[in-house]
NUVEX-779081 format. One record per residue (C-alpha): y, z, x; residue in three letters; chain; residue number from 1. Coordinates in Angstrom, 3 decimals. Example, Ala and Ser with C-alpha at 12.3 -4.5 7.8 and 13.67 -1.06 7.14 Angstrom:
<rs>
R  -4.500  7.800  12.300  ALA  A  1
R  -1.060  7.140  13.670  SER  A  2
</rs>
This chain:
<rs>
R  -16.353  44.944  21.802  UNK  A  1
R  -13.685  42.373  20.887  UNK  A  2
R  -12.112  42.880  17.461  UNK  A  3
R  -11.381  39.767  15.422  UNK  A  4
R  -8.219  39.738  13.337  UNK  A  5
R  -9.497  37.852  10.295  UNK  A  6
R  -6.033  37.359  8.803  UNK  A  7
R  -4.748  35.803  12.010  UNK  A  8
R  -7.828  33.624  12.317  UNK  A  9
R  -7.280  31.983  8.943  UNK  A  10
R  -3.489  31.844  8.931  UNK  A  11
R  -2.389  28.199  8.953  UNK  A  12
R  -0.047  26.787  11.528  UNK  A  13
R  2.466  25.199  9.187  UNK  A  14
R  4.398  23.705  12.090  UNK  A  15
R  1.494  21.391  12.833  UNK  A  16
R  2.052  19.582  9.529  UNK  A  17
R  5.328  17.609  9.744  UNK  A  18
R  7.471  17.891  6.633  UNK  A  19
R  8.291  14.684  4.743  UNK  A  20
R  11.503  15.503  2.827  UNK  A  21
R  12.294  11.886  1.964  UNK  A  22
R  9.218  11.729  -0.257  UNK  A  23
R  10.526  14.719  -2.210  UNK  A  24
R  13.838  12.906  -2.665  UNK  A  25
R  12.044  9.773  -3.837  UNK  A  26
R  10.418  11.794  -6.618  UNK  A  27
R  13.828  12.178  -8.241  UNK  A  28
R  14.361  8.416  -8.396  UNK  A  29
R  10.895  7.964  -9.897  UNK  A  30
R  11.772  10.522  -12.588  UNK  A  31
R  15.045  8.680  -13.286  UNK  A  32
R  13.115  5.423  -13.706  UNK  A  33
R  10.958  7.066  -16.378  UNK  A  34
R  14.082  8.486  -18.042  UNK  A  35
R  15.714  5.044  -18.141  UNK  A  36
R  12.533  3.495  -19.535  UNK  A  37
R  12.429  5.949  -22.434  UNK  A  38
R  16.187  5.504  -22.885  UNK  A  39
R  15.690  1.769  -23.360  UNK  A  40
R  13.040  2.438  -26.021  UNK  A  41
R  15.627  4.232  -28.174  UNK  A  42
R  17.648  1.003  -28.764  UNK  A  43
R  20.951  2.839  -29.066  UNK  A  44
R  23.216  -0.114  -28.138  UNK  A  45
R  24.567  -1.828  -31.253  UNK  A  46
R  25.459  -4.973  -29.305  UNK  A  47
R  22.278  -7.095  -29.686  UNK  A  48
R  22.616  -8.815  -26.315  UNK  A  49
R  23.334  -5.571  -24.459  UNK  A  50
R  20.419  -3.856  -26.192  UNK  A  51
R  18.054  -6.714  -25.395  UNK  A  52
R  19.116  -6.904  -21.731  UNK  A  53
R  18.924  -3.130  -21.277  UNK  A  54
R  15.468  -2.952  -22.842  UNK  A  55
R  14.136  -5.922  -20.864  UNK  A  56
R  15.518  -4.811  -17.499  UNK  A  57
R  14.016  -1.323  -17.842  UNK  A  58
R  10.859  -2.302  -19.705  UNK  A  59
R  8.683  -1.582  -16.653  UNK  A  60
R  10.670  1.282  -15.131  UNK  A  61
R  8.437  3.963  -16.630  UNK  A  62
R  5.260  2.203  -15.517  UNK  A  63
R  6.543  1.997  -11.947  UNK  A  64
R  7.709  5.616  -11.964  UNK  A  65
R  4.334  6.933  -13.118  UNK  A  66
R  2.404  4.740  -10.682  UNK  A  67
R  4.631  6.053  -7.894  UNK  A  68
R  3.925  9.655  -8.961  UNK  A  69
R  0.157  9.087  -8.960  UNK  A  70
R  0.112  7.416  -5.541  UNK  A  71
R  2.519  9.989  -4.090  UNK  A  72
R  0.382  12.827  -5.459  UNK  A  73
R  -2.624  11.584  -3.495  UNK  A  74
R  -0.507  11.052  -0.386  UNK  A  75
R  1.060  14.522  -0.436  UNK  A  76
R  -2.242  16.314  -1.038  UNK  A  77
R  -3.956  14.288  1.681  UNK  A  78
R  -1.079  14.897  4.079  UNK  A  79
R  -0.666  18.629  3.492  UNK  A  80
R  -4.303  19.643  3.015  UNK  A  81
R  -5.262  22.503  5.322  UNK  A  82
R  -8.788  23.274  6.557  UNK  A  83
R  -8.403  26.974  5.702  UNK  A  84
R  -7.895  26.321  1.977  UNK  A  85
R  -10.725  27.372  -0.310  UNK  A  86
R  -11.510  25.357  -3.409  UNK  A  87
R  -10.532  28.302  -5.583  UNK  A  88
R  -7.115  28.653  -3.937  UNK  A  89
R  -6.490  24.900  -4.028  UNK  A  90
R  -7.375  24.479  -7.693  UNK  A  91
R  -5.501  27.615  -8.719  UNK  A  92
R  -2.378  26.460  -6.877  UNK  A  93
R  -2.443  23.042  -8.542  UNK  A  94
R  -3.113  24.417  -12.036  UNK  A  95
R  -0.314  26.972  -11.709  UNK  A  96
R  1.990  24.185  -10.546  UNK  A  97
R  1.646  22.206  -13.783  UNK  A  98
R  0.292  24.454  -16.542  UNK  A  99
R  3.198  26.876  -17.188  UNK  A  100
R  5.699  24.020  -17.538  UNK  A  101
R  3.225  22.057  -19.642  UNK  A  102
R  2.646  24.925  -22.063  UNK  A  103
R  6.386  25.627  -22.308  UNK  A  104
R  7.245  22.015  -23.167  UNK  A  105
R  4.250  21.768  -25.501  UNK  A  106
R  5.598  24.769  -27.401  UNK  A  107
R  9.048  23.149  -27.469  UNK  A  108
R  7.499  19.962  -28.875  UNK  A  109
R  5.722  21.940  -31.604  UNK  A  110
R  8.957  23.704  -32.559  UNK  A  111
R  10.830  20.392  -32.714  UNK  A  112
R  8.114  18.859  -34.903  UNK  A  113
R  8.307  21.851  -37.255  UNK  A  114
R  12.104  21.527  -37.354  UNK  A  115
R  12.563  17.774  -37.599  UNK  A  116
R  9.173  16.266  -38.320  UNK  A  117
R  6.827  14.052  -36.271  UNK  A  118
R  7.870  11.063  -34.211  UNK  A  119
R  4.755  8.900  -34.386  UNK  A  120
R  4.412  6.593  -37.426  UNK  A  121
R  1.981  8.251  -39.792  UNK  A  122
R  2.818  11.689  -38.451  UNK  A  123
R  1.384  13.980  -35.825  UNK  A  124
R  -2.139  15.263  -36.419  UNK  A  125
R  -3.655  18.575  -35.442  UNK  A  126
R  -6.438  16.668  -33.663  UNK  A  127
R  -4.175  16.308  -30.631  UNK  A  128
R  -3.293  19.976  -30.187  UNK  A  129
R  -6.405  21.391  -28.496  UNK  A  130
R  -6.904  18.370  -26.187  UNK  A  131
R  -3.198  18.676  -25.296  UNK  A  132
R  -3.514  22.342  -24.421  UNK  A  133
R  -6.589  21.624  -22.281  UNK  A  134
R  -4.986  18.518  -20.745  UNK  A  135
R  -7.889  16.287  -21.697  UNK  A  136
R  -6.060  14.211  -24.317  UNK  A  137
R  -6.089  10.910  -22.412  UNK  A  138
R  -9.888  10.911  -22.454  UNK  A  139
R  -9.682  10.031  -26.163  UNK  A  140
R  -8.744  6.435  -27.153  UNK  A  141
R  -6.814  7.703  -30.157  UNK  A  142
R  -3.001  7.292  -30.157  UNK  A  143
R  -2.600  10.404  -32.281  UNK  A  144
R  -4.309  12.336  -29.498  UNK  A  145
R  -3.373  10.678  -26.195  UNK  A  146
R  0.357  10.328  -26.911  UNK  A  147
R  0.828  13.249  -29.298  UNK  A  148
R  3.299  16.139  -29.127  UNK  A  149
R  5.107  15.898  -25.768  UNK  A  150
R  4.016  12.345  -25.072  UNK  A  151
R  4.729  12.336  -21.332  UNK  A  152
R  2.103  15.035  -20.771  UNK  A  153
R  -0.547  12.298  -20.810  UNK  A  154
R  0.036  11.901  -17.068  UNK  A  155
R  -0.834  15.580  -16.525  UNK  A  156
R  -4.213  14.910  -18.092  UNK  A  157
R  -4.782  12.334  -15.354  UNK  A  158
R  -3.459  14.702  -12.687  UNK  A  159
R  -5.985  17.352  -13.733  UNK  A  160
R  -8.809  14.949  -12.912  UNK  A  161
R  -7.119  14.091  -9.610  UNK  A  162
R  -6.916  17.749  -8.625  UNK  A  163
R  -10.495  18.507  -9.624  UNK  A  164
R  -11.877  15.606  -7.592  UNK  A  165
R  -9.479  15.696  -4.622  UNK  A  166
R  -11.711  17.892  -2.401  UNK  A  167
R  -14.544  15.384  -2.849  UNK  A  168
R  -12.394  12.342  -2.014  UNK  A  169
R  -10.663  14.087  0.872  UNK  A  170
R  -13.928  15.072  2.562  UNK  A  171
R  -14.997  11.441  2.572  UNK  A  172
R  -11.679  9.837  3.475  UNK  A  173
R  -10.743  12.194  6.339  UNK  A  174
R  -13.874  11.057  8.205  UNK  A  175
R  -12.807  7.404  8.101  UNK  A  176
R  -11.003  5.794  10.996  UNK  A  177
R  -9.061  2.619  11.780  UNK  A  178
R  -10.406  -0.529  10.157  UNK  A  179
R  -12.558  1.395  7.683  UNK  A  180
R  -9.459  3.022  6.179  UNK  A  181
R  -7.667  -0.303  5.947  UNK  A  182
R  -10.580  -2.150  4.324  UNK  A  183
R  -11.200  0.577  1.761  UNK  A  184
R  -7.466  0.747  0.948  UNK  A  185
R  -7.454  -3.030  0.390  UNK  A  186
R  -10.569  -2.724  -1.778  UNK  A  187
R  -8.930  -0.018  -3.923  UNK  A  188
R  -5.813  -2.184  -4.333  UNK  A  189
R  -7.977  -5.104  -5.467  UNK  A  190
R  -9.707  -2.852  -7.997  UNK  A  191
R  -6.309  -1.826  -9.389  UNK  A  192
R  -5.372  -5.492  -9.697  UNK  A  193
R  -8.527  -6.523  -11.567  UNK  A  194
R  -8.514  -3.627  -14.064  UNK  A  195
R  -6.483  -5.662  -16.608  UNK  A  196
R  -9.120  -8.422  -16.530  UNK  A  197
R  -11.833  -6.017  -17.654  UNK  A  198
R  -9.977  -5.322  -20.897  UNK  A  199
R  -11.181  -8.682  -22.226  UNK  A  200
R  -14.424  -6.847  -22.954  UNK  A  201
R  -12.682  -4.243  -25.118  UNK  A  202
R  -12.039  -4.419  -28.895  UNK  A  203
R  -8.699  -5.912  -29.956  UNK  A  204
R  -8.389  -3.572  -32.932  UNK  A  205
R  -7.068  -1.131  -34.032  UNK  A  206
R  -3.443  -1.684  -33.068  UNK  A  207
R  -1.082  0.953  -31.718  UNK  A  208
R  0.832  2.683  -34.538  UNK  A  209
R  4.262  2.092  -32.958  UNK  A  210
R  3.917  -1.594  -32.022  UNK  A  211
R  1.743  -4.648  -32.464  UNK  A  212
R  -0.579  -4.234  -29.456  UNK  A  213
R  -4.316  -3.452  -29.154  UNK  A  214
R  -5.056  0.234  -28.609  UNK  A  215
R  -8.106  0.028  -26.369  UNK  A  216
R  -6.726  -2.284  -23.613  UNK  A  217
R  -3.515  -0.208  -23.497  UNK  A  218
R  -5.445  3.057  -23.301  UNK  A  219
R  -7.950  1.849  -20.696  UNK  A  220
R  -5.401  0.211  -18.390  UNK  A  221
R  -2.531  2.669  -18.645  UNK  A  222
R  -3.831  6.070  -19.775  UNK  A  223
R  -7.509  6.440  -18.893  UNK  A  224
R  -7.808  9.017  -16.065  UNK  A  225
R  -10.643  7.228  -14.242  UNK  A  226
R  -8.589  4.029  -14.120  UNK  A  227
R  -5.431  5.739  -12.864  UNK  A  228
R  -7.382  7.718  -10.278  UNK  A  229
R  -7.484  4.570  -8.120  UNK  A  230
R  -3.753  4.968  -7.391  UNK  A  231
R  -4.341  8.601  -6.439  UNK  A  232
R  -7.183  7.641  -4.074  UNK  A  233
R  -4.962  4.973  -2.517  UNK  A  234
R  -2.386  7.683  -1.828  UNK  A  235
R  -4.980  9.772  0.036  UNK  A  236
R  -5.992  6.723  2.085  UNK  A  237
R  -2.341  6.045  2.954  UNK  A  238
R  -1.870  9.639  4.113  UNK  A  239
R  -4.746  9.279  6.546  UNK  A  240
R  -3.454  5.940  7.832  UNK  A  241
R  -0.123  7.613  8.590  UNK  A  242
R  -1.784  10.718  10.063  UNK  A  243
R  -3.949  8.614  12.361  UNK  A  244
R  -0.936  6.470  13.330  UNK  A  245
R  -2.701  3.370  12.022  UNK  A  246
R  0.360  2.745  9.843  UNK  A  247
R  3.363  2.323  12.134  UNK  A  248
R  5.904  0.434  9.986  UNK  A  249
R  8.941  2.618  9.212  UNK  A  250
R  11.526  0.095  8.007  UNK  A  251
R  13.046  1.727  4.938  UNK  A  252
R  15.455  -0.994  3.805  UNK  A  253
R  12.856  -3.817  3.837  UNK  A  254
R  10.476  -1.472  1.983  UNK  A  255
R  13.105  -0.898  -0.730  UNK  A  256
R  13.824  -4.641  -0.968  UNK  A  257
R  10.101  -5.378  -1.287  UNK  A  258
R  9.855  -2.734  -4.011  UNK  A  259
R  12.745  -4.332  -5.934  UNK  A  260
R  11.146  -7.769  -5.582  UNK  A  261
R  7.836  -6.391  -6.850  UNK  A  262
R  9.586  -4.832  -9.836  UNK  A  263
R  11.429  -8.067  -10.607  UNK  A  264
R  8.176  -10.039  -10.529  UNK  A  265
R  6.496  -7.493  -12.812  UNK  A  266
R  9.074  -8.194  -15.531  UNK  A  267
R  7.572  -11.665  -15.961  UNK  A  268
R  3.921  -10.625  -15.862  UNK  A  269
R  1.627  -10.026  -18.871  UNK  A  270
R  1.957  -6.441  -20.071  UNK  A  271
R  -1.366  -5.114  -18.789  UNK  A  272
R  -0.441  -6.305  -15.275  UNK  A  273
R  2.907  -4.517  -15.461  UNK  A  274
R  1.406  -1.026  -15.505  UNK  A  275
R  0.256  -0.965  -11.863  UNK  A  276
R  -1.359  -4.221  -10.724  UNK  A  277
R  1.874  -6.031  -9.811  UNK  A  278
R  3.755  -3.166  -8.166  UNK  A  279
R  1.091  -1.053  -6.441  UNK  A  280
R  1.466  -2.780  -3.054  UNK  A  281
R  5.289  -2.337  -2.882  UNK  A  282
R  4.872  1.286  -4.010  UNK  A  283
R  2.291  1.953  -1.288  UNK  A  284
R  4.503  0.364  1.377  UNK  A  285
R  7.529  2.358  0.184  UNK  A  286
R  5.698  5.700  0.386  UNK  A  287
R  4.058  5.068  3.756  UNK  A  288
R  7.230  3.650  5.343  UNK  A  289
R  9.404  6.608  4.332  UNK  A  290
R  6.682  9.006  5.481  UNK  A  291
R  6.541  7.417  8.945  UNK  A  292
R  10.354  7.368  9.129  UNK  A  293
R  10.400  11.113  8.400  UNK  A  294
R  7.662  11.715  10.935  UNK  A  295
R  9.781  10.000  13.587  UNK  A  296
R  12.886  11.973  12.654  UNK  A  297
R  14.870  9.044  11.274  UNK  A  298
R  17.876  9.931  9.150  UNK  A  299
R  17.980  9.077  5.464  UNK  A  300
R  20.112  10.235  2.560  UNK  A  301
R  16.915  11.349  0.827  UNK  A  302
R  16.588  14.192  3.357  UNK  A  303
R  19.832  15.904  2.314  UNK  A  304
R  19.564  19.232  0.487  UNK  A  305
R  20.770  17.953  -2.875  UNK  A  306
R  18.184  15.142  -2.937  UNK  A  307
R  15.387  17.515  -1.958  UNK  A  308
R  16.476  19.917  -4.698  UNK  A  309
R  16.591  17.120  -7.280  UNK  A  310
R  13.122  16.066  -6.166  UNK  A  311
R  11.842  19.610  -6.595  UNK  A  312
R  13.048  19.844  -10.202  UNK  A  313
R  11.951  16.286  -11.046  UNK  A  314
R  8.649  17.492  -12.527  UNK  A  315
R  10.433  19.749  -15.003  UNK  A  316
R  12.972  16.981  -15.725  UNK  A  317
R  10.121  14.561  -16.406  UNK  A  318
R  8.508  16.945  -18.898  UNK  A  319
R  11.630  17.578  -21.004  UNK  A  320
R  13.516  14.274  -20.964  UNK  A  321
R  11.545  12.438  -23.662  UNK  A  322
R  11.935  15.297  -26.128  UNK  A  323
R  15.685  15.328  -25.471  UNK  A  324
R  16.024  11.568  -25.928  UNK  A  325
R  13.883  11.201  -29.036  UNK  A  326
R  14.942  14.299  -30.934  UNK  A  327
R  18.544  13.900  -29.807  UNK  A  328
R  18.543  10.398  -31.276  UNK  A  329
R  16.861  11.701  -34.423  UNK  A  330
R  19.564  14.359  -34.759  UNK  A  331
R  22.315  11.735  -34.549  UNK  A  332
R  20.453  9.340  -36.834  UNK  A  333
R  17.058  7.907  -35.955  UNK  A  334
R  18.015  4.260  -36.498  UNK  A  335
R  21.644  4.659  -35.512  UNK  A  336
R  23.130  2.616  -32.671  UNK  A  337
R  26.458  2.900  -30.870  UNK  A  338
R  29.132  0.972  -29.017  UNK  A  339
R  28.325  0.337  -25.367  UNK  A  340
R  30.648  3.035  -23.996  UNK  A  341
R  29.431  5.580  -26.557  UNK  A  342
R  25.793  4.734  -25.852  UNK  A  343
R  26.232  5.143  -22.094  UNK  A  344
R  28.041  8.443  -22.641  UNK  A  345
R  25.230  9.687  -24.905  UNK  A  346
R  22.617  8.760  -22.301  UNK  A  347
R  24.572  10.680  -19.666  UNK  A  348
R  24.717  13.682  -22.009  UNK  A  349
R  20.955  13.390  -22.607  UNK  A  350
R  20.388  13.307  -18.845  UNK  A  351
R  22.614  16.371  -18.412  UNK  A  352
R  20.791  18.307  -21.146  UNK  A  353
R  17.454  17.313  -19.595  UNK  A  354
R  18.736  18.480  -16.223  UNK  A  355
R  19.824  21.864  -17.625  UNK  A  356
R  16.476  22.366  -19.365  UNK  A  357
R  14.724  21.343  -16.138  UNK  A  358
R  16.685  24.001  -14.240  UNK  A  359
R  15.605  26.631  -16.772  UNK  A  360
R  11.970  25.579  -16.466  UNK  A  361
R  12.154  25.457  -12.687  UNK  A  362
R  13.824  28.837  -12.135  UNK  A  363
R  12.296  30.865  -14.958  UNK  A  364
R  8.792  29.401  -15.274  UNK  A  365
R  7.713  27.133  -12.410  UNK  A  366
R  9.080  29.079  -9.424  UNK  A  367
R  7.984  32.545  -10.655  UNK  A  368
R  4.484  31.189  -11.329  UNK  A  369
R  4.242  29.647  -7.852  UNK  A  370
R  5.656  32.821  -6.289  UNK  A  371
R  3.000  34.860  -8.050  UNK  A  372
R  0.152  32.667  -6.802  UNK  A  373
R  1.517  32.860  -3.241  UNK  A  374
R  1.770  36.655  -3.342  UNK  A  375
R  -1.697  36.874  -4.859  UNK  A  376
R  -3.014  34.693  -2.064  UNK  A  377
R  -1.532  36.961  0.619  UNK  A  378
R  -3.438  39.893  -0.831  UNK  A  379
R  -6.743  38.166  -0.080  UNK  A  380
R  -7.232  38.043  3.659  UNK  A  381
R  -10.874  36.997  3.658  UNK  A  382
R  -11.520  33.267  3.342  UNK  A  383
R  -13.851  31.772  0.778  UNK  A  384
R  -17.106  30.238  1.940  UNK  A  385
R  -16.427  26.921  0.242  UNK  A  386
R  -13.605  24.907  1.763  UNK  A  387
R  -11.865  21.633  1.128  UNK  A  388
</rs>
């Protein structure tokens, strides 16, 4: 009787999935865009014209960075998904990827609030703590919940929904071919573009506590997980277009130029259209083009070791940078501004501190957690019945 080696039967052939290192490198630039956006919100330049130009030029950088992360997340999961993965393993791997860093930075935020006080006008409320811990805080249209504590963690609340629903979307999308993929991708893009129009049905009050803008349209367009999931689904669709060789364009420089044009146009659009509607097409083209270029072995600076490393720590950098910027500014004087050279130097110092904290998170929290889940997975040789 023939003996079946179960472990060999379920072991994936990693070599069959081409690596896309340029996309990892691009993650770093997306994280830097978010850093620059939050830097501009601190208004640390005492020259009025410099401050105004800096704030205007980077006013959409964070929106673009987050939209890129959401679309890239769908692309990477769709690209790297393996048929042997069980739902349990998949969900555990994704939760372990984000939760340890999230809890560490949440604790840091709590300590900073205890030390220096809240950042939101009116103060932080305890109503945001439990939703923050559970990563469900963007389901609540309350600024003191959805942007509380470590404000950037709102995107993780969206990512949790993405991860929970990915197996469902992937099962559907991987069966699509050719024109069907293209038409559905176009339909999803159109949905992203019309989302701002639907906010006309939402209440115009109350206003956000930190600026004169309606809460509900901002929350629904920018923070609501179901709204942002469209960018994630588009990423999965793009991954299948590239896998099936239905997307063949690999011109990196034109893709970057198109992205810069899209960003420039977004600066002149109404705010609700700046979040994703104006830039989603250039972002999609950028991701797919670099993926195809990698697949074909084309050289790019993003594939060098330092860029890949920076991309790998970008998640940790993203989670700590806002706390560094806001509490660093508060330490120096919350309303204080500086000469141009001093301000630039302070931003570089803030970036360096964020980088050091990101290294600590990456090496002492994120990597050990991922190593543990991988070793735990090796101990289980039998596959689960339910698969992605």
